[in-house]
PyMOL Python script that loads the backbone (N, CA, C, O; Angstrom):
from pymol import cmd

cmd.read_pdbstr("""\
ATOM      1  N   UNK A   1     107.673 178.430 165.263  1.00  0.00           N
ATOM      2  CA  UNK A   1     108.358 178.668 164.330  1.00  0.00           C
ATOM      3  C   UNK A   1     108.511 180.196 163.753  1.00  0.00           C
ATOM      4  O   UNK A   1     107.486 180.878 163.781  1.00  0.00           O
ATOM      5  N   UNK A   2     109.573 180.722 163.291  1.00  0.00           N
ATOM      6  CA  UNK A   2     109.602 182.159 162.938  1.00  0.00           C
ATOM      7  C   UNK A   2     109.145 182.116 161.474  1.00  0.00           C
ATOM      8  O   UNK A   2     109.086 181.102 160.779  1.00  0.00           O
ATOM      9  N   UNK A   3     108.820 183.419 161.093  1.00  0.00           N
ATOM     10  CA  UNK A   3     108.387 183.829 159.911  1.00  0.00           C
ATOM     11  C   UNK A   3     109.384 183.552 158.863  1.00  0.00           C
ATOM     12  O   UNK A   3     109.019 183.335 157.708  1.00  0.00           O
ATOM     13  N   UNK A   4     110.796 183.546 159.255  1.00  0.00           N
ATOM     14  CA  UNK A   4     111.894 183.225 158.081  1.00  0.00           C
ATOM     15  C   UNK A   4     111.914 181.787 157.903  1.00  0.00           C
ATOM     16  O   UNK A   4     111.980 181.364 156.748  1.00  0.00           O
ATOM     17  N   UNK A   5     111.865 180.949 158.899  1.00  0.00           N
ATOM     18  CA  UNK A   5     111.968 179.631 159.019  1.00  0.00           C
ATOM     19  C   UNK A   5     110.634 179.035 158.127  1.00  0.00           C
ATOM     20  O   UNK A   5     110.750 178.121 157.311  1.00  0.00           O
ATOM     21  N   UNK A   6     109.501 179.644 158.403  1.00  0.00           N
ATOM     22  CA  UNK A   6     108.369 179.269 157.497  1.00  0.00           C
ATOM     23  C   UNK A   6     108.280 179.449 156.064  1.00  0.00           C
ATOM     24  O   UNK A   6     107.748 178.695 155.249  1.00  0.00           O
ATOM     25  N   UNK A   7     109.001 180.788 155.821  1.00  0.00           N
ATOM     26  CA  UNK A   7     109.082 181.273 154.082  1.00  0.00           C
ATOM     27  C   UNK A   7     110.295 180.491 153.727  1.00  0.00           C
ATOM     28  O   UNK A   7     110.395 180.153 152.548  1.00  0.00           O
ATOM     29  N   UNK A   8     111.232 180.149 154.557  1.00  0.00           N
ATOM     30  CA  UNK A   8     112.415 179.268 153.873  1.00  0.00           C
ATOM     31  C   UNK A   8     111.745 177.772 153.649  1.00  0.00           C
ATOM     32  O   UNK A   8     112.099 177.106 152.676  1.00  0.00           O
ATOM     33  N   UNK A   9     110.776 177.275 154.574  1.00  0.00           N
ATOM     34  CA  UNK A   9     110.363 175.945 154.343  1.00  0.00           C
ATOM     35  C   UNK A   9     109.307 175.848 152.898  1.00  0.00           C
ATOM     36  O   UNK A   9     109.121 174.941 152.086  1.00  0.00           O
ATOM     37  N   UNK A  10     108.837 177.008 153.007  1.00  0.00           N
ATOM     38  CA  UNK A  10     107.630 177.254 151.758  1.00  0.00           C
ATOM     39  C   UNK A  10     108.546 177.322 150.491  1.00  0.00           C
ATOM     40  O   UNK A  10     108.174 176.610 149.558  1.00  0.00           O
ATOM     41  N   UNK A  11     109.642 178.036 150.309  1.00  0.00           N
ATOM     42  CA  UNK A  11     110.511 178.311 149.241  1.00  0.00           C
ATOM     43  C   UNK A  11     111.021 176.543 149.030  1.00  0.00           C
ATOM     44  O   UNK A  11     110.871 175.906 147.988  1.00  0.00           O
ATOM     45  N   UNK A  12     111.488 176.145 150.003  1.00  0.00           N
ATOM     46  CA  UNK A  12     112.157 174.747 149.630  1.00  0.00           C
ATOM     47  C   UNK A  12     111.273 173.707 149.151  1.00  0.00           C
ATOM     48  O   UNK A  12     111.670 172.783 148.441  1.00  0.00           O
ATOM     49  N   UNK A  13     109.839 173.881 149.610  1.00  0.00           N
ATOM     50  CA  UNK A  13     108.713 173.272 148.967  1.00  0.00           C
ATOM     51  C   UNK A  13     108.350 173.477 147.646  1.00  0.00           C
ATOM     52  O   UNK A  13     108.093 172.496 146.947  1.00  0.00           O
ATOM     53  N   UNK A  14     108.290 174.559 147.211  1.00  0.00           N
ATOM     54  CA  UNK A  14     107.833 175.131 146.113  1.00  0.00           C
ATOM     55  C   UNK A  14     109.196 174.730 144.994  1.00  0.00           C
ATOM     56  O   UNK A  14     109.000 174.164 143.919  1.00  0.00           O
ATOM     57  N   UNK A  15     110.239 175.043 145.371  1.00  0.00           N
ATOM     58  CA  UNK A  15     111.454 174.543 144.670  1.00  0.00           C
ATOM     59  C   UNK A  15     111.351 172.843 144.201  1.00  0.00           C
ATOM     60  O   UNK A  15     111.314 172.358 143.070  1.00  0.00           O
ATOM     61  N   UNK A  16     111.330 172.330 145.238  1.00  0.00           N
ATOM     62  CA  UNK A  16     111.124 170.929 145.366  1.00  0.00           C
ATOM     63  C   UNK A  16     110.008 170.399 144.333  1.00  0.00           C
ATOM     64  O   UNK A  16     110.160 169.418 143.605  1.00  0.00           O
ATOM     65  N   UNK A  17     108.990 171.122 144.383  1.00  0.00           N
ATOM     66  CA  UNK A  17     107.744 170.988 143.558  1.00  0.00           C
ATOM     67  C   UNK A  17     108.150 171.048 142.070  1.00  0.00           C
ATOM     68  O   UNK A  17     108.016 170.134 141.256  1.00  0.00           O
ATOM     69  N   UNK A  18     108.655 172.244 141.854  1.00  0.00           N
ATOM     70  CA  UNK A  18     109.203 172.611 140.573  1.00  0.00           C
ATOM     71  C   UNK A  18     110.385 171.799 140.003  1.00  0.00           C
ATOM     72  O   UNK A  18     110.517 171.881 138.782  1.00  0.00           O
ATOM     73  N   UNK A  19     111.213 171.079 140.631  1.00  0.00           N
ATOM     74  CA  UNK A  19     112.178 170.213 140.414  1.00  0.00           C
ATOM     75  C   UNK A  19     111.285 169.018 139.650  1.00  0.00           C
ATOM     76  O   UNK A  19     111.522 168.606 138.514  1.00  0.00           O
ATOM     77  N   UNK A  20     110.323 168.603 140.430  1.00  0.00           N
ATOM     78  CA  UNK A  20     109.790 167.416 140.151  1.00  0.00           C
ATOM     79  C   UNK A  20     109.031 167.491 138.977  1.00  0.00           C
ATOM     80  O   UNK A  20     108.966 166.488 138.266  1.00  0.00           O
ATOM     81  N   UNK A  21     108.332 168.724 138.597  1.00  0.00           N
ATOM     82  CA  UNK A  21     107.717 169.146 137.414  1.00  0.00           C
ATOM     83  C   UNK A  21     108.754 169.137 136.202  1.00  0.00           C
ATOM     84  O   UNK A  21     108.587 168.578 135.118  1.00  0.00           O
ATOM     85  N   UNK A  22     109.826 169.851 136.603  1.00  0.00           N
ATOM     86  CA  UNK A  22     110.885 169.713 135.460  1.00  0.00           C
ATOM     87  C   UNK A  22     111.404 168.077 135.130  1.00  0.00           C
ATOM     88  O   UNK A  22     111.709 167.765 133.979  1.00  0.00           O
ATOM     89  N   UNK A  23     111.453 167.293 136.022  1.00  0.00           N
ATOM     90  CA  UNK A  23     111.872 166.084 135.844  1.00  0.00           C
ATOM     91  C   UNK A  23     110.728 165.243 135.038  1.00  0.00           C
ATOM     92  O   UNK A  23     110.919 164.670 133.965  1.00  0.00           O
ATOM     93  N   UNK A  24     109.590 165.280 135.714  1.00  0.00           N
ATOM     94  CA  UNK A  24     108.286 164.889 134.779  1.00  0.00           C
ATOM     95  C   UNK A  24     108.375 165.327 133.320  1.00  0.00           C
ATOM     96  O   UNK A  24     108.199 164.513 132.413  1.00  0.00           O
ATOM     97  N   UNK A  25     108.648 166.607 133.096  1.00  0.00           N
ATOM     98  CA  UNK A  25     108.701 167.010 131.606  1.00  0.00           C
ATOM     99  C   UNK A  25     109.929 166.513 131.019  1.00  0.00           C
ATOM    100  O   UNK A  25     109.913 166.381 129.796  1.00  0.00           O
ATOM    101  N   UNK A  26     110.941 166.224 131.610  1.00  0.00           N
ATOM    102  CA  UNK A  26     112.136 165.757 130.967  1.00  0.00           C
ATOM    103  C   UNK A  26     111.881 164.384 130.547  1.00  0.00           C
ATOM    104  O   UNK A  26     112.284 164.012 129.445  1.00  0.00           O
ATOM    105  N   UNK A  27     111.162 163.489 131.431  1.00  0.00           N
ATOM    106  CA  UNK A  27     110.870 162.182 131.288  1.00  0.00           C
ATOM    107  C   UNK A  27     109.868 162.040 129.941  1.00  0.00           C
ATOM    108  O   UNK A  27     109.926 161.167 129.076  1.00  0.00           O
ATOM    109  N   UNK A  28     109.049 163.031 130.023  1.00  0.00           N
ATOM    110  CA  UNK A  28     107.905 163.004 128.854  1.00  0.00           C
ATOM    111  C   UNK A  28     108.674 163.507 127.603  1.00  0.00           C
ATOM    112  O   UNK A  28     108.217 163.175 126.510  1.00  0.00           O
ATOM    113  N   UNK A  29     109.572 164.120 127.637  1.00  0.00           N
ATOM    114  CA  UNK A  29     110.163 164.571 126.271  1.00  0.00           C
ATOM    115  C   UNK A  29     111.181 163.106 125.944  1.00  0.00           C
ATOM    116  O   UNK A  29     111.268 162.597 124.827  1.00  0.00           O
ATOM    117  N   UNK A  30     111.727 162.717 126.894  1.00  0.00           N
ATOM    118  CA  UNK A  30     112.644 161.462 126.635  1.00  0.00           C
ATOM    119  C   UNK A  30     111.880 160.376 126.011  1.00  0.00           C
ATOM    120  O   UNK A  30     112.346 159.810 125.022  1.00  0.00           O
ATOM    121  N   UNK A  31     110.686 160.018 126.530  1.00  0.00           N
ATOM    122  CA  UNK A  31     109.827 159.141 126.140  1.00  0.00           C
ATOM    123  C   UNK A  31     109.247 159.568 124.775  1.00  0.00           C
ATOM    124  O   UNK A  31     108.894 158.647 124.038  1.00  0.00           O
ATOM    125  N   UNK A  32     109.113 160.698 124.382  1.00  0.00           N
ATOM    126  CA  UNK A  32     108.470 161.162 122.889  1.00  0.00           C
ATOM    127  C   UNK A  32     109.787 160.784 122.078  1.00  0.00           C
ATOM    128  O   UNK A  32     109.661 160.005 121.134  1.00  0.00           O
ATOM    129  N   UNK A  33     111.137 161.329 122.417  1.00  0.00           N
ATOM    130  CA  UNK A  33     112.076 161.259 121.657  1.00  0.00           C
ATOM    131  C   UNK A  33     112.351 159.749 121.336  1.00  0.00           C
ATOM    132  O   UNK A  33     112.735 159.517 120.189  1.00  0.00           O
ATOM    133  N   UNK A  34     112.199 158.651 122.228  1.00  0.00           N
ATOM    134  CA  UNK A  34     112.491 157.336 121.989  1.00  0.00           C
ATOM    135  C   UNK A  34     111.501 156.832 121.230  1.00  0.00           C
ATOM    136  O   UNK A  34     111.781 155.940 120.430  1.00  0.00           O
ATOM    137  N   UNK A  35     109.994 157.372 121.358  1.00  0.00           N
ATOM    138  CA  UNK A  35     109.004 156.563 120.369  1.00  0.00           C
ATOM    139  C   UNK A  35     109.312 157.310 118.972  1.00  0.00           C
ATOM    140  O   UNK A  35     108.996 156.682 117.962  1.00  0.00           O
ATOM    141  N   UNK A  36     109.805 158.389 118.831  1.00  0.00           N
ATOM    142  CA  UNK A  36     110.052 158.793 117.468  1.00  0.00           C
ATOM    143  C   UNK A  36     111.103 158.056 116.898  1.00  0.00           C
ATOM    144  O   UNK A  36     110.950 157.695 115.731  1.00  0.00           O
ATOM    145  N   UNK A  37     112.087 157.775 117.457  1.00  0.00           N
ATOM    146  CA  UNK A  37     113.467 157.161 117.258  1.00  0.00           C
ATOM    147  C   UNK A  37     113.049 155.730 116.799  1.00  0.00           C
ATOM    148  O   UNK A  37     113.508 155.164 115.806  1.00  0.00           O
ATOM    149  N   UNK A  38     112.063 155.191 117.703  1.00  0.00           N
ATOM    150  CA  UNK A  38     111.766 153.595 117.329  1.00  0.00           C
ATOM    151  C   UNK A  38     111.046 153.608 116.130  1.00  0.00           C
ATOM    152  O   UNK A  38     111.292 152.704 115.332  1.00  0.00           O
ATOM    153  N   UNK A  39     110.061 154.593 115.790  1.00  0.00           N
ATOM    154  CA  UNK A  39     109.301 154.845 114.608  1.00  0.00           C
ATOM    155  C   UNK A  39     110.085 154.953 113.337  1.00  0.00           C
ATOM    156  O   UNK A  39     109.709 154.441 112.282  1.00  0.00           O
ATOM    157  N   UNK A  40     111.465 155.810 113.513  1.00  0.00           N
ATOM    158  CA  UNK A  40     111.991 156.043 112.384  1.00  0.00           C
ATOM    159  C   UNK A  40     112.802 154.772 111.948  1.00  0.00           C
ATOM    160  O   UNK A  40     113.061 154.565 110.762  1.00  0.00           O
ATOM    161  N   UNK A  41     113.214 153.877 113.021  1.00  0.00           N
ATOM    162  CA  UNK A  41     114.004 152.933 112.944  1.00  0.00           C
ATOM    163  C   UNK A  41     113.020 151.816 112.079  1.00  0.00           C
ATOM    164  O   UNK A  41     113.447 151.345 111.025  1.00  0.00           O
ATOM    165  N   UNK A  42     111.831 151.478 112.548  1.00  0.00           N
ATOM    166  CA  UNK A  42     110.941 150.714 111.951  1.00  0.00           C
ATOM    167  C   UNK A  42     110.678 151.218 110.460  1.00  0.00           C
ATOM    168  O   UNK A  42     110.824 150.412 109.541  1.00  0.00           O
ATOM    169  N   UNK A  43     110.323 152.439 110.218  1.00  0.00           N
ATOM    170  CA  UNK A  43     110.386 153.025 108.777  1.00  0.00           C
ATOM    171  C   UNK A  43     111.568 152.627 107.980  1.00  0.00           C
ATOM    172  O   UNK A  43     111.483 152.181 106.835  1.00  0.00           O
ATOM    173  N   UNK A  44     112.827 152.831 108.718  1.00  0.00           N
ATOM    174  CA  UNK A  44     113.989 152.639 107.932  1.00  0.00           C
ATOM    175  C   UNK A  44     114.146 151.184 107.593  1.00  0.00           C
ATOM    176  O   UNK A  44     114.623 150.867 106.503  1.00  0.00           O
ATOM    177  N   UNK A  45     113.784 150.316 108.438  1.00  0.00           N
ATOM    178  CA  UNK A  45     113.844 148.856 108.261  1.00  0.00           C
ATOM    179  C   UNK A  45     112.902 148.295 107.195  1.00  0.00           C
ATOM    180  O   UNK A  45     113.236 147.380 106.442  1.00  0.00           O
ATOM    181  N   UNK A  46     111.624 148.934 107.171  1.00  0.00           N
ATOM    182  CA  UNK A  46     110.843 148.645 106.161  1.00  0.00           C
ATOM    183  C   UNK A  46     111.225 149.225 104.748  1.00  0.00           C
ATOM    184  O   UNK A  46     111.028 148.556 103.734  1.00  0.00           O
ATOM    185  N   UNK A  47     111.755 150.434 104.706  1.00  0.00           N
ATOM    186  CA  UNK A  47     112.226 150.722 103.417  1.00  0.00           C
ATOM    187  C   UNK A  47     113.534 149.972 102.809  1.00  0.00           C
ATOM    188  O   UNK A  47     113.710 149.821 101.600  1.00  0.00           O
ATOM    189  N   UNK A  48     114.497 149.487 103.899  1.00  0.00           N
ATOM    190  CA  UNK A  48     115.496 148.760 103.409  1.00  0.00           C
ATOM    191  C   UNK A  48     115.044 147.336 102.848  1.00  0.00           C
ATOM    192  O   UNK A  48     115.554 146.775 101.879  1.00  0.00           O
ATOM    193  N   UNK A  49     113.969 146.840 103.651  1.00  0.00           N
ATOM    194  CA  UNK A  49     113.377 145.484 102.888  1.00  0.00           C
ATOM    195  C   UNK A  49     112.997 145.760 101.562  1.00  0.00           C
ATOM    196  O   UNK A  49     113.332 144.973 100.676  1.00  0.00           O
ATOM    197  N   UNK A  50     112.387 146.704 101.320  1.00  0.00           N
ATOM    198  CA  UNK A  50     111.613 147.017 100.307  1.00  0.00           C
ATOM    199  C   UNK A  50     112.680 147.095  99.175  1.00  0.00           C
ATOM    200  O   UNK A  50     112.626 146.362  98.187  1.00  0.00           O
ATOM    201  N   UNK A  51     113.695 148.067  99.385  1.00  0.00           N
ATOM    202  CA  UNK A  51     114.918 148.380  98.589  1.00  0.00           C
ATOM    203  C   UNK A  51     115.510 146.828  98.164  1.00  0.00           C
ATOM    204  O   UNK A  51     115.631 146.574  96.966  1.00  0.00           O
ATOM    205  N   UNK A  52     115.814 145.972  99.021  1.00  0.00           N
ATOM    206  CA  UNK A  52     116.395 144.482  98.920  1.00  0.00           C
ATOM    207  C   UNK A  52     115.374 143.820  97.791  1.00  0.00           C
ATOM    208  O   UNK A  52     115.821 143.266  96.786  1.00  0.00           O
ATOM    209  N   UNK A  53     114.120 143.925  98.032  1.00  0.00           N
ATOM    210  CA  UNK A  53     113.324 143.237  97.380  1.00  0.00           C
ATOM    211  C   UNK A  53     113.596 143.578  95.738  1.00  0.00           C
ATOM    212  O   UNK A  53     114.047 142.810  94.888  1.00  0.00           O
ATOM    213  N   UNK A  54     113.161 145.012  95.578  1.00  0.00           N
ATOM    214  CA  UNK A  54     113.669 145.601  94.310  1.00  0.00           C
ATOM    215  C   UNK A  54     114.779 145.403  93.627  1.00  0.00           C
ATOM    216  O   UNK A  54     114.838 145.248  92.407  1.00  0.00           O
ATOM    217  N   UNK A  55     115.890 145.404  94.559  1.00  0.00           N
ATOM    218  CA  UNK A  55     117.219 145.106  93.900  1.00  0.00           C
ATOM    219  C   UNK A  55     117.225 143.614  93.480  1.00  0.00           C
ATOM    220  O   UNK A  55     117.841 143.308  92.459  1.00  0.00           O
ATOM    221  N   UNK A  56     116.667 142.796  94.101  1.00  0.00           N
ATOM    222  CA  UNK A  56     116.800 141.147  93.710  1.00  0.00           C
ATOM    223  C   UNK A  56     116.070 141.247  92.373  1.00  0.00           C
ATOM    224  O   UNK A  56     116.661 140.919  91.344  1.00  0.00           O
ATOM    225  N   UNK A  57     114.535 141.783  92.338  1.00  0.00           N
ATOM    226  CA  UNK A  57     114.055 141.584  91.389  1.00  0.00           C
ATOM    227  C   UNK A  57     114.787 142.393  90.206  1.00  0.00           C
ATOM    228  O   UNK A  57     114.508 141.875  89.125  1.00  0.00           O
ATOM    229  N   UNK A  58     115.400 143.193  90.118  1.00  0.00           N
ATOM    230  CA  UNK A  58     116.177 144.215  89.155  1.00  0.00           C
ATOM    231  C   UNK A  58     117.270 142.965  88.604  1.00  0.00           C
ATOM    232  O   UNK A  58     117.432 142.593  87.442  1.00  0.00           O
ATOM    233  N   UNK A  59     117.874 142.518  89.713  1.00  0.00           N
ATOM    234  CA  UNK A  59     119.164 141.791  89.314  1.00  0.00           C
ATOM    235  C   UNK A  59     118.643 140.370  88.550  1.00  0.00           C
ATOM    236  O   UNK A  59     119.234 139.904  87.576  1.00  0.00           O
ATOM    237  N   UNK A  60     117.530 139.810  89.110  1.00  0.00           N
ATOM    238  CA  UNK A  60     117.156 138.596  88.258  1.00  0.00           C
ATOM    239  C   UNK A  60     116.675 139.030  87.040  1.00  0.00           C
ATOM    240  O   UNK A  60     116.783 138.181  86.156  1.00  0.00           O
ATOM    241  N   UNK A  61     116.232 139.966  86.743  1.00  0.00           N
ATOM    242  CA  UNK A  61     115.695 140.467  85.154  1.00  0.00           C
ATOM    243  C   UNK A  61     116.948 140.673  84.527  1.00  0.00           C
ATOM    244  O   UNK A  61     117.107 140.117  83.440  1.00  0.00           O
ATOM    245  N   UNK A  62     117.837 141.334  84.970  1.00  0.00           N
ATOM    246  CA  UNK A  62     119.229 141.553  84.282  1.00  0.00           C
ATOM    247  C   UNK A  62     119.957 140.234  83.994  1.00  0.00           C
ATOM    248  O   UNK A  62     120.701 140.101  83.022  1.00  0.00           O
ATOM    249  N   UNK A  63     119.714 139.302  84.853  1.00  0.00           N
ATOM    250  CA  UNK A  63     120.513 138.097  84.702  1.00  0.00           C
ATOM    251  C   UNK A  63     119.804 137.426  83.627  1.00  0.00           C
ATOM    252  O   UNK A  63     120.458 136.876  82.741  1.00  0.00           O
ATOM    253  N   UNK A  64     118.337 137.410  83.608  1.00  0.00           N
ATOM    254  CA  UNK A  64     117.544 136.649  82.400  1.00  0.00           C
ATOM    255  C   UNK A  64     118.030 137.255  81.064  1.00  0.00           C
ATOM    256  O   UNK A  64     118.200 136.606  80.032  1.00  0.00           O
ATOM    257  N   UNK A  65     118.236 138.608  81.217  1.00  0.00           N
ATOM    258  CA  UNK A  65     118.632 139.383  79.825  1.00  0.00           C
ATOM    259  C   UNK A  65     119.852 138.940  79.397  1.00  0.00           C
ATOM    260  O   UNK A  65     120.122 138.769  78.209  1.00  0.00           O
ATOM    261  N   UNK A  66     120.707 138.719  80.433  1.00  0.00           N
ATOM    262  CA  UNK A  66     122.224 138.555  80.076  1.00  0.00           C
ATOM    263  C   UNK A  66     122.143 136.951  79.544  1.00  0.00           C
ATOM    264  O   UNK A  66     122.965 136.631  78.686  1.00  0.00           O
ATOM    265  N   UNK A  67     121.400 136.159  79.913  1.00  0.00           N
ATOM    266  CA  UNK A  67     121.382 134.783  79.480  1.00  0.00           C
ATOM    267  C   UNK A  67     120.728 134.825  78.156  1.00  0.00           C
ATOM    268  O   UNK A  67     121.044 133.996  77.302  1.00  0.00           O
ATOM    269  N   UNK A  68     119.929 135.640  77.948  1.00  0.00           N
ATOM    270  CA  UNK A  68     118.906 135.430  76.596  1.00  0.00           C
ATOM    271  C   UNK A  68     120.135 136.058  75.517  1.00  0.00           C
ATOM    272  O   UNK A  68     120.327 135.500  74.436  1.00  0.00           O
ATOM    273  N   UNK A  69     120.838 137.126  75.887  1.00  0.00           N
ATOM    274  CA  UNK A  69     121.766 137.461  74.874  1.00  0.00           C
ATOM    275  C   UNK A  69     122.853 136.750  74.699  1.00  0.00           C
ATOM    276  O   UNK A  69     123.449 136.837  73.626  1.00  0.00           O
ATOM    277  N   UNK A  70     123.219 136.089  75.505  1.00  0.00           N
ATOM    278  CA  UNK A  70     124.571 135.110  75.475  1.00  0.00           C
ATOM    279  C   UNK A  70     123.812 133.785  74.540  1.00  0.00           C
ATOM    280  O   UNK A  70     124.462 133.341  73.594  1.00  0.00           O
ATOM    281  N   UNK A  71     122.759 133.329  74.772  1.00  0.00           N
ATOM    282  CA  UNK A  71     122.198 132.523  74.116  1.00  0.00           C
ATOM    283  C   UNK A  71     122.149 132.782  72.723  1.00  0.00           C
ATOM    284  O   UNK A  71     122.661 132.018  71.905  1.00  0.00           O
ATOM    285  N   UNK A  72     121.434 134.042  72.356  1.00  0.00           N
ATOM    286  CA  UNK A  72     121.497 134.521  71.027  1.00  0.00           C
ATOM    287  C   UNK A  72     122.813 134.714  70.381  1.00  0.00           C
ATOM    288  O   UNK A  72     122.997 134.473  69.187  1.00  0.00           O
ATOM    289  N   UNK A  73     123.681 135.131  71.144  1.00  0.00           N
ATOM    290  CA  UNK A  73     125.115 135.140  70.627  1.00  0.00           C
ATOM    291  C   UNK A  73     125.586 133.639  70.322  1.00  0.00           C
ATOM    292  O   UNK A  73     126.328 133.479  69.353  1.00  0.00           O
ATOM    293  N   UNK A  74     125.288 132.778  70.915  1.00  0.00           N
ATOM    294  CA  UNK A  74     125.744 131.259  70.685  1.00  0.00           C
ATOM    295  C   UNK A  74     125.131 131.066  69.370  1.00  0.00           C
ATOM    296  O   UNK A  74     125.736 130.801  68.331  1.00  0.00           O
ATOM    297  N   UNK A  75     123.769 131.240  69.527  1.00  0.00           N
ATOM    298  CA  UNK A  75     123.076 130.675  68.183  1.00  0.00           C
ATOM    299  C   UNK A  75     123.445 131.243  66.994  1.00  0.00           C
ATOM    300  O   UNK A  75     123.280 130.591  65.962  1.00  0.00           O
ATOM    301  N   UNK A  76     124.080 132.726  66.939  1.00  0.00           N
ATOM    302  CA  UNK A  76     124.547 133.403  65.910  1.00  0.00           C
ATOM    303  C   UNK A  76     125.759 132.821  65.453  1.00  0.00           C
ATOM    304  O   UNK A  76     125.900 132.599  64.251  1.00  0.00           O
ATOM    305  N   UNK A  77     126.747 132.520  66.362  1.00  0.00           N
ATOM    306  CA  UNK A  77     128.061 131.782  66.152  1.00  0.00           C
ATOM    307  C   UNK A  77     127.714 130.350  65.490  1.00  0.00           C
ATOM    308  O   UNK A  77     128.341 129.976  64.499  1.00  0.00           O
ATOM    309  N   UNK A  78     126.736 129.591  66.046  1.00  0.00           N
ATOM    310  CA  UNK A  78     126.398 128.368  65.545  1.00  0.00           C
ATOM    311  C   UNK A  78     125.986 128.419  63.874  1.00  0.00           C
ATOM    312  O   UNK A  78     126.416 127.694  62.976  1.00  0.00           O
ATOM    313  N   UNK A  79     125.004 129.533  63.792  1.00  0.00           N
ATOM    314  CA  UNK A  79     124.433 129.657  62.509  1.00  0.00           C
ATOM    315  C   UNK A  79     125.510 129.893  61.383  1.00  0.00           C
ATOM    316  O   UNK A  79     125.573 129.329  60.291  1.00  0.00           O
ATOM    317  N   UNK A  80     126.390 130.917  61.933  1.00  0.00           N
ATOM    318  CA  UNK A  80     127.561 131.253  60.933  1.00  0.00           C
ATOM    319  C   UNK A  80     128.568 130.178  60.816  1.00  0.00           C
ATOM    320  O   UNK A  80     129.297 130.183  59.824  1.00  0.00           O
ATOM    321  N   UNK A  81     128.686 129.328  61.644  1.00  0.00           N
ATOM    322  CA  UNK A  81     129.633 127.955  61.400  1.00  0.00           C
ATOM    323  C   UNK A  81     128.794 126.987  60.728  1.00  0.00           C
ATOM    324  O   UNK A  81     129.338 125.995  60.242  1.00  0.00           O
ATOM    325  N   UNK A  82     127.684 127.124  60.647  1.00  0.00           N
ATOM    326  CA  UNK A  82     126.702 125.838  59.902  1.00  0.00           C
ATOM    327  C   UNK A  82     126.395 125.007  60.891  1.00  0.00           C
ATOM    328  O   UNK A  82     126.044 123.910  60.456  1.00  0.00           O
ATOM    329  N   UNK A  83     126.387 125.096  62.107  1.00  0.00           N
ATOM    330  CA  UNK A  83     125.991 124.289  63.111  1.00  0.00           C
ATOM    331  C   UNK A  83     124.888 124.370  63.756  1.00  0.00           C
ATOM    332  O   UNK A  83     124.607 123.539  64.620  1.00  0.00           O
ATOM    333  N   UNK A  84     124.095 125.369  63.444  1.00  0.00           N
ATOM    334  CA  UNK A  84     122.857 125.869  64.051  1.00  0.00           C
ATOM    335  C   UNK A  84     121.828 125.176  63.215  1.00  0.00           C
ATOM    336  O   UNK A  84     122.012 124.594  62.146  1.00  0.00           O
ATOM    337  N   UNK A  85     120.568 125.357  63.966  1.00  0.00           N
ATOM    338  CA  UNK A  85     119.396 124.622  63.239  1.00  0.00           C
ATOM    339  C   UNK A  85     118.873 125.551  62.128  1.00  0.00           C
ATOM    340  O   UNK A  85     118.768 126.778  62.133  1.00  0.00           O
ATOM    341  N   UNK A  86     118.580 124.674  61.202  1.00  0.00           N
ATOM    342  CA  UNK A  86     118.092 125.362  60.114  1.00  0.00           C
ATOM    343  C   UNK A  86     116.547 125.416  60.056  1.00  0.00           C
ATOM    344  O   UNK A  86     115.920 124.367  60.207  1.00  0.00           O
ATOM    345  N   UNK A  87     115.923 126.546  59.852  1.00  0.00           N
ATOM    346  CA  UNK A  87     114.441 126.603  59.848  1.00  0.00           C
ATOM    347  C   UNK A  87     114.070 127.063  58.641  1.00  0.00           C
ATOM    348  O   UNK A  87     112.877 127.206  58.374  1.00  0.00           O
TER     349      UNK A  87
END
""", "prot")
cmd.dss("prot")
cmd.show_as("cartoon", "prot")
cmd.util.cbc("prot")
cmd.orient("prot")
């Protein structure tokens, strides 16, 4: 084998090794990005669930307030018409 062939073979081997290192690095980067995206999705899902629960509680309280106000208005009208309970 001539020196030129040896050098060419050595360069090819080094290039192949470097390409494999780059591929491994790219795979690691991809896996890290995947993990971060999954974590972000889980966090977003948890925040959405918490927001739904808070909204449901707020709507329930608001509904109860509206019912109480309506009942107060009905009682007021009944009292003014003389149909309400006298205490």
